[in-house]
NUBA-275847 format. One record per residue (C-alpha): x, y, z; residue number from 1. Coordinates in Angstrom, 2 decimals, padded with zeros to 5 digits. Example, Ala and Ser with C-alpha at 12.3 -4.5 7.8 and 13.67 -1.06 7.14 Angstrom:
BEGIN
c1; c2; c3; n
012.30; -004.50; 007.80; 1
013.67; -001.06; 007.14; 2
END
This chain:
BEGIN
c1; c2; c3; n
-099.85; -021.24; 069.33; 1
-101.24; -024.69; 070.13; 2
-103.50; -025.80; 072.89; 3
-101.07; -028.48; 073.91; 4
-099.16; -025.77; 075.73; 5
-100.27; -024.33; 079.03; 6
-100.90; -020.81; 077.82; 7
-101.44; -019.32; 081.26; 8
-099.12; -016.46; 080.47; 9
-101.50; -015.59; 077.63; 10
-104.48; -015.80; 079.96; 11
-106.04; -018.99; 078.56; 12
-105.94; -022.74; 079.21; 13
-108.10; -025.10; 077.12; 14
-108.60; -028.75; 078.09; 15
-109.01; -031.63; 077.45; 16
-107.41; -031.90; 074.05; 17
-108.57; -034.00; 072.31; 18
-112.11; -033.44; 073.57; 19
-115.31; -035.45; 073.20; 20
-118.21; -033.15; 074.07; 21
-117.23; -030.44; 076.57; 22
-114.16; -028.20; 076.49; 23
-113.09; -026.35; 079.61; 24
-111.66; -022.90; 078.97; 25
-109.91; -021.13; 081.85; 26
-109.24; -017.45; 081.29; 27
-107.72; -014.69; 083.38; 28
-109.79; -011.98; 081.68; 29
-113.26; -011.96; 080.24; 30
-113.67; -012.11; 076.50; 31
-115.15; -014.01; 073.56; 32
-114.09; -017.35; 072.10; 33
-114.95; -018.37; 068.56; 34
-114.38; -021.86; 067.13; 35
-113.78; -022.27; 063.39; 36
-113.91; -025.35; 061.20; 37
-111.23; -026.08; 058.60; 38
-113.21; -024.07; 056.02; 39
-112.96; -020.97; 058.21; 40
-116.67; -020.89; 059.14; 41
-117.55; -019.97; 062.75; 42
-119.21; -023.01; 064.32; 43
-119.43; -021.90; 067.98; 44
-119.19; -018.58; 069.79; 45
-119.36; -017.96; 073.52; 46
-118.71; -015.10; 075.93; 47
-116.33; -016.17; 078.69; 48
-116.13; -014.89; 082.25; 49
-112.98; -014.89; 084.33; 50
-112.35; -018.40; 085.62; 51
-113.27; -021.77; 084.12; 52
-116.01; -021.89; 081.49; 53
-117.55; -024.95; 079.78; 54
-118.02; -024.85; 075.99; 55
-120.39; -027.45; 074.58; 56
-119.11; -029.00; 071.32; 57
-121.62; -031.93; 071.27; 58
-123.27; -030.74; 068.07; 59
-120.07; -030.58; 066.09; 60
-118.71; -033.51; 064.05; 61
-115.32; -035.03; 064.90; 62
-112.40; -033.09; 063.46; 63
-109.92; -030.31; 063.95; 64
-111.12; -026.85; 065.01; 65
-109.29; -023.59; 065.52; 66
-110.24; -020.99; 068.07; 67
-109.68; -017.31; 068.65; 68
-110.06; -015.92; 072.18; 69
-110.30; -012.14; 072.03; 70
-110.55; -009.53; 074.76; 71
-110.96; -006.49; 072.53; 72
-107.32; -005.44; 072.82; 73
-105.63; -008.86; 072.46; 74
-106.26; -012.24; 070.84; 75
-104.91; -015.76; 071.37; 76
-105.35; -018.52; 068.78; 77
-105.14; -022.27; 069.09; 78
-106.31; -025.65; 067.85; 79
-108.41; -028.39; 069.34; 80
-109.31; -031.88; 068.19; 81
-112.86; -033.13; 068.70; 82
-113.25; -036.91; 068.84; 83
END
């Protein structure tokens, strides 16, 4: 499932995509988001509260990253491009 879609039915919206430094993640339930590089290594992890959360990607090089948002009982995956 890509970030280009409005995944509100899945409880998550991630924008902007592509992103430069900050990614906004809007969720309908609290949970954890993990960002992975193309090698599968976790490069950023953050606990998210209900509502809009900012995730700082400033320290990451430009490229494609995948994310997994998990609530314990469910998970949503997606992709984001960092410029």
